C-alpha positions as CSV (number, residue, x, y, z in Angstrom):
1,M,0.0,0.2,-0.1
2,I,1.4,3.3,-1.0
3,S,0.9,5.9,1.7
4,K,0.1,9.4,0.6
5,K,2.6,12.4,1.5
6,P,1.2,14.6,4.1
7,R,-0.3,17.9,2.4
8,R,1.6,20.9,3.4
9,Q,-0.1,24.4,3.0
10,L,1.4,27.6,3.9
11,V,-1.1,29.9,6.2
12,R,-0.3,33.6,6.6
13,L,-1.8,34.7,9.8
14,T,-3.2,38.0,11.0
15,T,-0.3,38.3,13.3
16,G,2.1,38.7,10.4
17,R,3.6,35.2,10.7
18,S,3.5,32.3,8.3
19,V,2.6,28.8,9.4
20,V,3.0,25.6,7.5
21,T,0.1,23.1,8.2
22,V,0.4,19.4,7.7
23,G,-2.1,16.7,7.0
24,Q,-5.2,19.0,6.5
25,Q,-7.5,17.7,3.9
26,R,-8.7,20.3,1.6
27,R,-10.5,20.2,-1.9
28,P,-9.8,22.8,-4.5
29,W,-13.5,23.7,-4.6
30,S,-14.5,23.1,-1.0
31,D,-14.5,26.7,0.1
32,F,-14.8,28.7,-3.5
33,S,-16.9,31.4,-2.2
34,H,-14.4,32.3,0.6
35,R,-11.4,32.2,-1.6
36,A,-13.2,34.4,-4.1
37,M,-13.7,36.9,-1.3
38,V,-10.4,36.9,0.3
39,V,-8.2,36.9,-3.0
40,S,-6.9,40.3,-4.4
41,W,-8.8,42.0,-7.0
42,P,-6.0,41.2,-9.7
43,R,-6.0,37.5,-8.9
44,F,-9.9,37.5,-8.7
45,I,-10.2,39.2,-12.4
46,A,-7.3,37.0,-13.6
47,G,-9.2,33.7,-12.3
48,V,-12.4,34.7,-13.9
49,A,-10.9,35.5,-17.2
50,L,-9.0,32.2,-17.0
51,I,-12.3,30.1,-16.3
52,I,-14.0,31.9,-19.1
53,F,-11.2,31.2,-21.5
54,A,-11.2,27.5,-20.4
55,L,-14.9,27.0,-20.8
56,N,-14.8,28.7,-24.2
57,I,-12.0,26.3,-25.2
58,L,-13.9,23.4,-23.9
59,F,-17.2,24.0,-25.8
60,A,-15.2,25.0,-29.1
61,G,-13.8,21.5,-28.8
62,I,-17.2,20.0,-28.1
63,Y,-18.7,21.8,-31.0
64,A,-15.8,20.3,-33.2
65,L,-17.0,16.9,-32.5
66,G,-19.9,17.5,-34.8
67,T,-20.1,17.4,-38.6
68,N,-20.3,21.1,-39.6
69,P,-22.4,22.2,-36.6
70,I,-22.2,25.8,-37.0
71,A,-23.3,27.9,-40.0
72,N,-20.9,30.4,-41.7
73,S,-18.0,29.1,-39.6
74,R,-14.9,27.8,-41.7
75,P,-14.7,24.0,-41.8
76,G,-12.2,22.8,-39.3
77,S,-11.6,26.4,-37.8
78,L,-11.3,25.8,-34.1
79,R,-11.1,29.8,-34.0
80,D,-14.6,30.2,-35.3
81,L,-16.0,27.8,-32.9
82,F,-14.0,29.5,-30.1
83,Y,-15.6,32.9,-31.2
84,F,-19.0,31.3,-31.5
85,S,-18.7,29.8,-28.1
86,V,-17.7,33.2,-26.7
87,E,-20.9,34.8,-28.1
88,T,-23.2,32.0,-26.8
89,L,-21.6,31.8,-23.2
90,S,-21.9,35.4,-22.9
91,T,-25.4,35.4,-24.4
92,V,-24.4,38.0,-27.0
93,G,-25.2,36.1,-30.1
94,Y,-24.3,38.4,-33.0
95,G,-26.2,36.1,-35.4
96,D,-23.3,35.7,-38.1
97,M,-22.8,32.3,-36.7
98,H,-25.6,30.0,-35.6
99,P,-26.2,26.2,-35.0
100,Q,-27.4,24.3,-37.8
101,T,-27.6,20.7,-36.5
102,D,-29.6,19.0,-33.8
103,Y,-26.1,18.4,-32.1
104,A,-25.0,22.0,-32.2
105,H,-28.5,23.0,-30.9
106,I,-28.0,20.7,-28.0
107,V,-24.4,22.1,-27.1
108,A,-25.5,25.6,-27.6
109,T,-28.4,25.1,-25.1
110,I,-26.2,23.6,-22.5
111,E,-23.6,26.5,-23.0
112,S,-26.3,29.0,-22.8
113,F,-27.4,27.7,-19.4
114,T,-23.6,27.4,-18.3
115,G,-23.4,31.0,-19.4
116,I,-26.4,32.3,-17.4
117,F,-25.4,30.2,-14.3
118,F,-21.7,31.7,-14.7
119,I,-22.7,35.1,-15.1
120,A,-25.1,35.0,-12.1
121,L,-22.4,33.5,-9.8
122,M,-19.7,36.2,-10.9
123,T,-22.2,39.0,-10.5
124,G,-22.9,37.9,-7.1
125,L,-19.3,37.6,-6.0
126,I,-18.7,40.9,-7.4
127,F,-21.3,42.5,-5.7
128,A,-20.5,40.7,-2.5
129,R,-16.9,42.0,-2.8
130,F,-18.0,45.8,-3.6
131,S,-20.6,45.7,-0.9
132,R,-18.5,44.2,1.9
133,P,-18.1,47.0,4.6
134,R,-14.6,48.2,5.2
135,A,-13.5,50.7,7.6
136,R,-11.0,53.2,6.3
137,I,-9.0,53.8,9.5
138,L,-5.4,55.2,9.7
139,F,-3.4,53.5,12.5
140,S,-0.2,55.0,13.6
141,E,2.8,53.2,12.4
142,I,4.1,53.1,15.9
143,A,3.1,52.9,19.4
144,T,4.6,54.9,22.2
145,I,5.4,54.5,26.0
146,A,5.8,57.6,27.9
147,R,4.5,59.1,31.3
148,R,1.0,60.5,31.4
149,D,-0.5,61.8,34.5
150,G,2.6,60.7,36.4
151,V,2.2,56.9,35.3
152,P,3.8,55.3,32.2
153,A,1.1,54.6,29.4
154,L,1.3,52.7,26.1
155,T,-0.3,55.2,23.4
156,I,-1.8,54.4,20.1
157,R,-3.3,56.9,17.5
158,M,-5.6,56.3,14.9
159,A,-8.0,58.4,12.5
160,N,-11.1,57.8,10.5
161,E,-9.9,58.8,7.0
162,R,-13.5,59.1,5.5
163,H,-14.5,61.7,8.2
164,N,-17.8,60.2,8.4
165,Y,-19.3,59.0,11.6
166,I,-18.8,55.7,13.0
167,T,-20.9,55.4,16.0
168,D,-20.5,53.2,19.0
169,A,-16.9,52.5,18.1
170,H,-15.0,50.1,20.4
171,A,-11.3,49.2,20.5
172,S,-9.7,46.2,22.0
173,L,-5.9,45.8,22.6
174,W,-4.4,42.3,23.0
175,L,-0.8,41.3,23.8
176,L,0.6,38.3,22.0
177,S,3.7,37.0,23.7
178,R,5.6,33.7,24.6
179,N,4.9,32.5,28.1
180,K,5.7,29.4,30.2
181,T,3.4,27.3,32.5
182,S,4.6,26.5,36.0
183,E,5.5,23.0,34.3
184,G,8.0,24.8,32.4
185,R,6.0,24.4,29.0
186,S,6.2,27.1,26.6
187,F,3.3,28.5,24.7
188,R,2.1,31.8,22.9
189,G,-1.0,33.3,24.2
190,F,-3.1,36.4,24.2
191,V,-3.6,38.7,27.2
192,P,-5.9,41.6,27.0
193,L,-4.6,45.2,27.8
194,T,-7.2,47.5,29.5
195,L,-7.7,50.7,27.5
196,L,-8.8,54.1,28.7
197,R,-11.0,55.7,26.2
198,A,-11.8,52.2,24.7
199,E,-15.2,53.6,23.4
200,N,-16.1,56.4,21.2
201,P,-19.7,57.4,20.5
202,A,-18.9,59.3,17.3
203,F,-15.5,58.4,15.8
204,A,-15.0,61.1,13.1
205,L,-11.7,62.4,13.2
206,S,-8.6,61.2,15.4
207,W,-8.8,59.0,18.4
208,A,-6.1,58.1,21.0
209,L,-6.1,55.1,23.1
210,F,-4.1,54.6,26.4
211,H,-3.1,51.7,28.3
212,V,-1.8,52.6,31.8
213,I,1.3,50.5,32.8
214,D,0.5,50.0,36.5
215,A,0.9,46.9,38.9
216,T,-2.2,45.4,37.2
217,S,-0.8,45.7,33.6
218,P,0.8,42.7,31.9
219,L,3.6,45.2,30.7
220,F,4.4,46.3,34.2
221,G,7.9,45.9,34.9
222,K,8.7,45.1,31.4
223,S,11.4,46.7,29.2
224,A,12.1,46.9,25.5
225,Q,14.4,43.8,25.8
226,D,11.8,41.8,27.6
227,L,9.4,42.3,24.8
228,A,12.0,41.3,22.3
229,D,12.8,38.2,24.2
230,D,9.4,37.2,24.5
231,D,8.7,38.2,20.8
232,A,5.8,40.4,21.8
233,Q,3.2,41.7,19.5
234,L,0.3,44.1,20.2
235,I,-3.0,43.5,18.0
236,L,-5.5,46.4,18.0
237,S,-9.2,45.6,16.8
238,V,-11.8,48.3,16.2
239,T,-15.4,47.9,15.7
240,G,-18.1,50.2,14.9
241,H,-21.2,51.3,13.1
242,D,-20.7,53.0,9.8
243,E,-23.5,55.5,9.4
244,T,-22.9,56.0,5.6
245,S,-23.4,52.3,4.9
246,A,-25.4,51.5,7.9
247,Q,-23.3,48.4,8.5
248,T,-20.8,47.3,11.1
249,V,-17.3,47.8,10.1
250,H,-14.0,46.3,11.5
251,A,-10.3,47.1,11.3
252,R,-7.2,45.6,12.8
253,K,-3.7,46.6,13.2
254,L,-0.6,44.7,14.3
255,Y,2.4,46.1,16.2
256,S,5.6,44.3,16.7
257,H,7.8,44.8,19.7
258,D,10.2,47.0,17.4
259,D,7.1,49.4,16.7
260,V,7.0,50.4,20.1
261,R,9.0,53.7,21.1
262,W,10.1,53.8,24.7
263,G,10.3,57.1,26.5
264,E,8.4,59.0,23.4
265,H,5.1,60.5,22.9
266,F,3.0,61.5,19.7
267,V,3.5,65.1,18.5
268,D,0.6,67.2,18.7
269,I,-1.2,67.2,15.4
270,L,-4.1,69.7,16.4
271,S,-3.9,73.5,16.2
272,V,-6.5,76.1,16.6
273,E,-6.2,79.5,15.1
274,D,-8.9,82.2,14.6
275,D,-11.2,79.6,15.9
276,M,-10.3,77.2,13.1
277,A,-9.2,73.9,14.3
278,T,-6.6,72.0,11.9
279,L,-5.5,68.4,12.0
280,D,-2.0,68.0,10.3
281,F,-1.9,64.5,9.1
282,N,1.6,65.0,7.8
283,R,2.9,64.4,11.4
284,F,0.5,61.7,12.4
285,H,3.0,59.1,12.9
286,D,5.6,61.4,14.4
287,S,6.9,61.1,18.1
288,E,9.3,63.0,20.1
289,P,11.1,62.3,23.4
290,E,9.2,62.9,26.5
């Protein structure tokens, strides 16, 4: 008995890491709708074009099995049969070429049904991709740790790039790091970090989040080297109700331990002159020593 080689698959996690899974059974079309939703637009369009081309080649070959099946097509011309297949599959039907045998009519009927089904499927997928709610939230490229009200605090800044209202917005921050159990076993786990101003009733412009590093904080007593040794990462998740689309939107940002600036705070981007407030996004990601 020949044993099958375990299937290996590369998985890219939201934490920025890549993991290879072994032994998981997956079929190419087992989750087509999910794949069509998560693949990039260039790959999606290229995939649709490839499927259309393959279907037309397939039906052109089937037409070629008949005897002079298509009127006004050159005998033995697979190109003409391919063009006729394109017209039939897309339900265009210019009329220059048309089926002239029972065999060709049967194949054209099957192809017309295939075309209607395929167009309906692609229309649904394209609509789903366009209508999927997305938040346009600008996250600061760094996180800072500086004293706030006399206590060290981790700060992350973000802004709503659309400047519309995201109501009932809620932010959650998690620390992902390497830990050890009392038995000495190593594992990576998530620990929540309590946030000040974790909720925003009307998120339209900028929003600063603060995590106070006191005795109850998982970051208490930690240094930059400690976070590097633990291979620590910060995961920020934001959820809210977009008033424009009337849908719930989500956004997420990952920070590595290298993205944390110790002993620095964000520069002020808000200025007021002649009763006019100005937000300078050119300095949105900038920090300075405390």
